[in-house]
C-alpha positions in Angstrom: 7.1 -25.3 -10.7 7.1 -25.9 -7.0 11.1 -25.1 -6.2 10.2 -21.7 -7.9 6.4 -20.6 -5.8 8.4 -21.5 -2.3 11.6 -18.9 -3.9 8.6 -16.0 -4.3 7.2 -17.2 -1.1 10.7 -16.6 0.3 10.2 -13.2 -1.1 6.6 -12.7 0.7 8.2 -13.4 3.4 10.9 -10.9 3.8 8.4 -8.2 2.5 5.7 -9.3 5.8 9.1 -9.1 7.8 9.3 -5.5 6.7 6.3 -4.5 7.4 4.8 -4.2 3.5 1.9 -6.3 1.9 4.3 -10.1 1.9 4.3 -10.5 -2.1 7.3 -12.3 -4.2 7.5 -12.6 -7.8 10.2 -14.3 -9.4 11.2 -14.8 -13.7 12.7 -17.9 -14.5 14.4 -18.2 -17.7 12.2 -21.5 -18.8 14.7 -22.7 -20.8 17.4 -22.8 -18.0 15.2 -23.4 -15.0 17.3 -19.8 -14.3 16.2 -17.4 -11.8 16.7 -13.6 -13.9 14.9 -12.5 -11.5 13.3 -11.2 -7.9 11.1 -9.0 -6.7 8.6 -8.9 -3.6 6.8 -5.9 -2.1 8.9 -2.5 -1.5 5.7 -0.4 -1.7 6.2 1.3 2.4 9.2 1.0 2.7 9.8 2.5 -1.2 7.6 4.9 -0.4 6.8 4.0 -4.4 3.3 3.2 -6.3 5.6 0.4 -8.3 7.9 -0.7 -6.1 5.3 -4.3 -7.4 7.0 -7.5 -6.4 6.5 -8.3 -10.7 8.2 -5.2 -10.6 11.6 -5.6 -9.5 11.3 -9.0 -10.7 10.6 -7.9 -14.5 13.3 -5.1 -14.0 15.9 -7.6 -12.4 15.3 -9.6 -15.3 15.7 -7.1 -18.1 19.1 -5.8 -16.3 20.4 -9.7 -16.2 19.0 -10.4 -19.5 20.1 -7.3 -21.5 16.7 -6.3 -22.5 13.0 -5.3 -22.4 11.3 -9.3 -23.7 12.2 -12.0 -21.5 10.4 -14.1 -24.2 11.1 -17.4 -22.8 10.8 -17.0 -19.6 7.7 -17.1 -16.9 7.0 -15.1 -13.7 5.6 -17.0 -10.0 3.8 -14.6 -8.3 2.0 -15.3 -4.8 -0.3 -13.0 -5.6 -3.1 -12.9 -8.6 -0.8 -9.8 -10.3 -2.9 -6.5 -10.3 -3.2 -4.6 -13.6 -0.5 -2.4 -13.9 1.7 -6.1 -12.9 -0.2 -7.6 -15.5 0.0 -4.6 -17.9 4.1 -4.9 -17.5 3.5 -9.0 -18.2 2.2 -7.9 -21.1 4.7 -5.5 -22.0 7.6 -8.0 -21.0 6.1 -11.4 -23.0 6.7 -13.6 -20.9 5.0 -15.7 -22.4 3.4 -18.1 -18.9 2.2 -16.0 -15.7 2.0 -19.1 -12.1 0.0 -16.9 -9.0 -0.7 -18.3 -5.8 -3.4 -16.6 -4.3 -6.7 -15.3 -6.0 -7.1 -11.4 -5.5 -10.8 -10.4 -5.8 -10.3 -7.5 -5.4 -8.2 -6.3 -8.3 -7.0 -9.1 -9.3 -6.3 -8.5 -13.0 -5.5 -11.6 -14.4 -8.7 -14.0 -14.3 -10.7 -12.2 -10.9 -12.1 -8.3 -11.5 -11.1 -8.5 -15.2 -8.9 -10.8 -17.3 -6.9 -8.6 -18.9 -4.6 -10.9 -20.4 -8.3 -11.3 -22.8 -8.2 -8.4 -24.5 -7.2 -7.8 -28.0 -3.3 -6.8 -26.5 -0.5 -7.0 -28.7 0.4 -10.2 -27.1 -0.9 -12.1 -23.8 0.7 -14.7 -21.6 -0.3 -18.6 -20.6 -2.0 -17.9 -17.2 -2.2 -20.5 -14.2 -4.2 -19.8 -10.8 -3.5 -20.9 -7.5 -0.6 -22.6 -8.0 0.0 -23.7 -4.7 -2.4 -21.2 -3.1 -3.1 -22.6 -0.2 0.8 -21.1 1.1 0.5 -18.2 -0.7 -3.3 -17.1 0.6 -1.8 -18.5 4.6 0.6 -15.5 4.7 -1.5 -13.0 3.3 -4.8 -14.1 6.2 -1.4 -13.7 8.9 -0.3 -10.3 8.1 -3.5 -8.6 7.2 -5.1 -10.9 10.7 -1.9 -9.0 12.0 -3.0 -5.0 11.4 -5.8 -6.0 11.5 -5.4 -6.6 15.4 -2.4 -3.4 15.7 -5.1 -1.6 14.6 -7.1 -2.7 17.6 -4.6 -2.7 20.2 -3.8 1.7 18.6 -7.5 2.4 19.5 -7.5 0.9 22.9 -4.6 2.1 23.6 -6.0 5.3 22.5 -7.4 8.5 24.2 -10.8 9.2 23.3 -11.2 12.8 25.0 -9.6 15.4 23.0 -6.8 17.4 25.7 -6.1 20.7 24.9 -4.0 22.8 26.2 -4.5 25.1 29.0 -2.8 27.4 27.3 -5.7 27.6 24.5 -8.0 28.1 26.5 -6.4 31.0 28.1 -7.2 32.9 24.4 -9.9 33.4 25.0 -12.3 30.3 23.5 -14.9 28.2 25.2 -13.9 24.7 26.7 -16.1 22.7 24.3 -19.1 21.3 27.0 -18.5 17.3 25.6 -16.3 15.8 23.8 
């Protein structure tokens, strides 16, 4: 199990390096141990709301195995799946969901809601908090860096509004205080 989450973490690190929220996922055939699908968050660079790690991994697994059902498969993901990804997991009939860090803002396996306990036609088993420290640390680093970058940008911005002389030449009064 650990090697699959380690691979998901490698994919999350690639997403991090690309400026994406660092989430990685792998789909594994339980009977062979083969990784049949991999994905990482790509929403920002792909400019696509659907480009979540789980969706990418499920898509690859479906293409690898030649069908939309993924029986005897497990998905390992570094962050608790959101509602969209939980829906994709249900629809693809994945047997097991193993995730690392809990997502208290949009996690839909156990944190915000328990989507897999709703009366859908299929429900996987869920294991949360697997290698949680490693998964949470990567996310924390990413968001700490992001906050620092925003702070630096805010500090370097000039507080005065720069209005061209041309603007004032058109007969518009200069503001008293900016």
